[in-house]
Structures are given as structure tokens and as C-alpha cells.
N, C-alpha and C positions, 0 to 999 in steps of 0.2 A: 134546375138549368146553367146555374152557375161554374158547381163541379160534374158537373158536362163536359163545360167551357175545358173547361183547365185542366182537366185530363188528357186532353191531345200535347197542351203546353206545355206538363210534367211531363209526358210520354220522348217530345223533342229533345227539351232541355237531358234527361238521360242518353240519347243519343249520342244525345252532338257531349256531353263527358265523355261516353264511352270509346266515342272517336277522334277525340283532346288525346286518353293513353295510348292510343294502337301507335306503336311507335312509324313514322313515317315509310313510304316501299322503297326500295333503295331501287338506281333501272341500273339494267347490265351497261356492261364501257363495252359496247360493243349495237353498232348498229344492228335495223333486223335483221335474220339471212347470213349476219354476219359469227353467229356464235364455233367459238373455236371446235379445233375436229376432238373425234375419242384418242385419238394418240399423244394430242399434246397435251391433254389434262392426265391422259394415266402414266405419259416420263416427267408430268407433272410430282407423281404419288408420293415417289423415293422423296428422300432429305434426302439437301441436297453437301450436307459435314460428314464427316466420317467417327468426328468425337466430341462429345459434349459434358461437361463438368458443372454442377448444376448444385455451390457449396450454399445458398443461402434458401426454400423451399417450402412450402405452410402447402399442407396435405388434412384436408377431412374425409372421412372410411364412414358415406350415412347420416347420423346424430350420433356421431360418439366425437368431443374434443378435437380440434387441432392439432394436429403434432408436425415437429420440425420432420422433414422430407433435408435430405443431402444423398448423390447418386450422382454415380458416372459412365455413359453407358458410351459406345464400339459398337459400328459398323462387324459384319453384322446383325449377334450375335451374343457381347458384353457386356455385364450389366455385375454394376453393382452399389446396393443403394441400403442406410438406413432410416431408421422413421427411431425418431428422440422424442419424448416425451419430460416436460420438465426437466428439458436435459438432461434428462436419463436415459440410456440406453431402451428401445421400447419392440423391434423388432426390425434384424435387420438378418436383407439374402445377396448374394448371392453368384453371378451362373455367368459359362462362357462354353466351350465346344466341347470339354471333356467334362463339365459336372456345375452340380450345380452344390452350393453352401449355403445353409437357413440358422442364425441364432436367431432361439423365439427364446428374449430373457421375460419379456407380460403379455403377448400377444393374449386373449383368454379362447386362440378358434382350434387351438393345437395344446399336444403338454410343452411345457418350457423343458431347454435345452436345444442343441448341440444336432440338428443334420448333414447328410450328406451323401449325394448317391453319383451315377450317370446323370446324362439328361433325359430331363421331365423337365412337363412345365405345369406338370399338376401344385409344384411348389407357387408359381405367382397367381396360380389361382385359389390356391387353399390362403395366402397373403391380397390378396384384390377380392375374394374374391366373382375376377372375371377370365374368362375360358381363354387368354391371350398364351400362344404362342413364343415363344422366347422371340427371333426375326421382329415379330410384330411390337410384343414389346417396344424392345429397343426402338427401329423402326416410331414409332409415336414420341418416345422420349424424347428422337432428335426433333422432333419435328415433319414425322411421314402422317400417310396411311396407309398401313399394310392395304395391299392389293389382293381379289379369291388367284388361286395357280390358274389358270392359264389349262385348260382351252375352255374360256369367258366369251360372251357374245350384250354387245351395248346389247342394252333393248327401248333404252329413255335415258334423256338428257331435255333437260328445263330449267329458268333459268328465275331462284326462289326469290323474288322480291323482299320479304322479310329479314333474310339473314345475308340478300343481300354475294349468295353462294350458288357458285355455277352447278347444277346438280350432273352427275350420272351413276346410270341405272345399269349395272351387267345380271348375268345368269347365266349359272354353270350347273352342271349335273351335281343336285340334291342344292342348289344352296342360292339365296340371289347378296349383290348386297349392292351398296348408294353410297356410293363418291360423295364430295362435296369439296369447292373451291372456290378459295377468296381470291382476288384481284390487287398485287400490291403492285404500288410501283414498277405498274406495266407489266407484272410477271404473275401467272399464273401458279398459289404454291391450296397445297394441299391443309383444308379445313374442317378434313375427320370425314364421316362414315358408317357405314351404322349392317350388321352381316347378320343373315335369317337362313336361317334349316326349314329346309324345307321336308316338312313329315311327311307322315303315308301315305296321311288322308286330304293331305294337297296342298297343307295351312302352313304360312310359314311361321315360325319359329325363332325371335329375337335371340342369338348368341350375347353379342356386342355392340356397343354401342359406343362413339368416339368425338369431341367435338375441341380443336382447337379455336380460342377464342385469345380476341387483338392483340391477333400478330399485329409484330412489329421488326424492321430491320435491326441487324444484328450480326455483327462483324464481318458482313457480307453476306452474309443470308436473310433469312425471312424466319424468325421460332415466333409461338405464343405466345402472353404471357398468363392463363389461364388455362390449363388441359381435363375437363370432363368425361371419363369412364362411365358404364357404366355392365352390365352383367345382362341374364335374362329375367330380373327380375326387372320390374318397373315400378317397385319400394323407395320410395325416395333413399328411406335407412339406405339403399344397400350402391349407392350413387359417390363415385372415389372425384376431389374435385382437390389439382395441384395448385395453387397458385407461385407458380415464377419470380422465384426475385433474383441473384446475379444470373447469370449465361455465359458459360467464357467457352468460345466454339472453337475444335480443334485444339485440344490440353495437351501439356506438355507428360509422355506417358513415360518417360524414366527412359526412351534412345529404345519403343520395341517398338513391329516394324505397324503400319499403319493402322491395319484391317484385317482377318481372318481371312477378307473377299467381299468383294460388293455383287451381291449376286443376290439379288433384292425382289426375284421375281413369280416367287411362290410363297407358301407358309413349311414349306417340306425343303426338308434340309438332306438333301442328296445323300452329304459325305459323310453320312452312316453309318451307313451299309459294309459289311464287312468285306476287302478281296480277297477274290480266288488263292485258296491255296495256288500251289506247287502240282504243277501240269493239269490242272484245272479244266479245265475244256480247248484242251484241246485238240481232240478225238482217238489221241490214241495216248502211246505209248511215249514217257518224255528224251527217250531216246534216241524217237522217228526224225525229230524235229528236223531242221535245215539247219545247221553249224553256219554263222555269223559268217564271213565273210574278212580275211583280213582285212585292215580298213574300210571299209564299209560297213558306217556310222549307221545308216535305214536299216539291219537287218541286229543292230546292235537291242538290250532294254535303255526305254532310256533310264538314265538316274533316277530314283527316289526320294522325290525333293521333303528341305531339310523344312521338318518337326516346326510350326513357326511359336515361339516363346507367346505365352501368355501373362501378359503384366502381373507380377502381382496385386492389383489391386481389387480384381476380378474371382479372388479367392478369400472365404475369411478362417478362420480358426477358430475351436472353439473353449477359449479358457476362459476358466470360470464355472463353464457350466457344463452337464449332466452325458455325453453320447447315446444317441438316441436313434442311429444307424440310416432308414432312407424312410423319405418321410411318404415318395408315390412307390409302397407294393403295393 
């Protein structure tokens, strides 16, 4: 009889202990029925800074020992970073709109040596194990969250009381995406997201997820103290955690232009297409084209834009390493 009386008491104590370990729910920062509009949240997804330098950070890839990370990133698609272990170069990666360079000194997931090639996203995946495109990686390290390229539709919006996030769900042909936003100092800021691809059987397969943690003000903007990245695998050893130290917003890049462009609307870079050859697409003989009227600038072709100078920080050399050619072949 005594044991039967004690059983519900123990059960109640265990339930109370479990409830005590659970963090309290976070209330939304708005009244019922006054949630932010989807376009407001989508407008907040892009990073608010043009460039960021992180001279001190820690990075942990899966269960491997943590390393020291330093990087420089510039919108929309320039990056240069190095991981060091015990004060020695482990692996370095740089990319810009013209190509990538990679120095592998000791990483065991690819041969040691120097790799270089035209723009390709596989170098990022080989380094981090996460299938990010160049612009997606730059967007997230600048404190943003990559967004599906249109057309897409907003299919759901809700408040997550556990994390204190407003959650937006998007759907596009073949993909779905979840975007998370935190309310900091009266403004919505990107707090992460997850991208899924729809398989032939209709099921969703995760491509990547990211979570910005401990958002805090830095020089007029808001940046995370830590970012968690994960690829398709749900195994803990495939998780990448970046813990930021010092963060310098819009550093001096030696007088170069601030950025190649601010078009962060989608994943694909439409500027990589080759221009048409002379006379192509005019529908006939080039000599039959109307001649420009003297003084009529509307009939004259526009001058070619000056080629944007790429700061040398976004290119690596192969000193001391064997040349390996292209990594993405």
C-alpha cells in the first residue's frame, strides 16, 4: 500500500523537475493579430552591412578540435578566410566574382596543395560540408539569411515561443524554406533558416540550416555572437559552430569600391552569362542596322562599364604548396 501511495508522488516530483529544466516561453513582442507582415520580415532578411572583418573567432567542425578562424567578407559574393590549428595554417579559402583559390595545408578531406578555378560553389561545400553558394555564405556571415529566389509564396507564419522567433514558411517549385527572425531593439533581424528540397516522392529533404544566436548591437547594426550551420546530415559530427570574437563592420579595404553590387534577391548570379557576340540577335546583316544620328546619344551604344577592381584580400597565392588545378572538376 505504501509503495502504491509513493508512486504518484515520485511521478509528480519528476514532472515538476522536468518542467523546472524547461526554459520559460517567450511572449511575442506584439499584440494578438498584430504580427509583422511577411514583406517586412523578408525585407529584414538581407544583411545590413556591406563588409565585415572577424579577426578572432572559434570554429568547430563536428567532433574535431576547435580551430581559430579569421575572415573578411564583402557583399554580394567576396570572402577570404583561414582556419588555424595551434597557430599554424590548416586551410584557407578565398573567392570573388571571378573565381576561387584554396590552400589546403592539413585538412584531410582533400589533397594537400593549392587549388584555383572559375566561380564554383563546391569549394565551400568541401570545406564546410554544407552546400552553400558563394552569395549565401557571404550573406550569412554578414548576419543575414539567404532567401529563396522568386517566384515563391508565403504558406505559413507563426511565433516560436521556445526560441522567441517569428517564423516564416516559403514554398517555391521544388523547394521549401523556413526563415526565423528575432526582435532586437525594436527591429526585426534574421535569426536563421532552413532550406528543404522536394524529392520525387513528395518528401522534403533538408539541404542546410543555420541559426544565429545571441544577437547583439555592433556599430549601428546587429550581429550574432555565434552561428550554427548544418548540412543534409542530422549527425552531430556534421555540425559547424562559429563563435565570433571581435567584429569590425565595413572595414577599410584599401580604397576599393564598397561592393560589386547589392542584388541579394536570389541564389543565382545572372552576371555570369557571356555577352552576345557582335551582331548577334539583330535579326540580319550588321550593315543594315540604322546608323546613329550625330548628336543623338540615345542611338549610340552605352559605354562599357569599368571593370570593378577586386581587393587583393580576396585572392590567395599558392606559395609553398603544390599546384593541384581546379577542385571543382
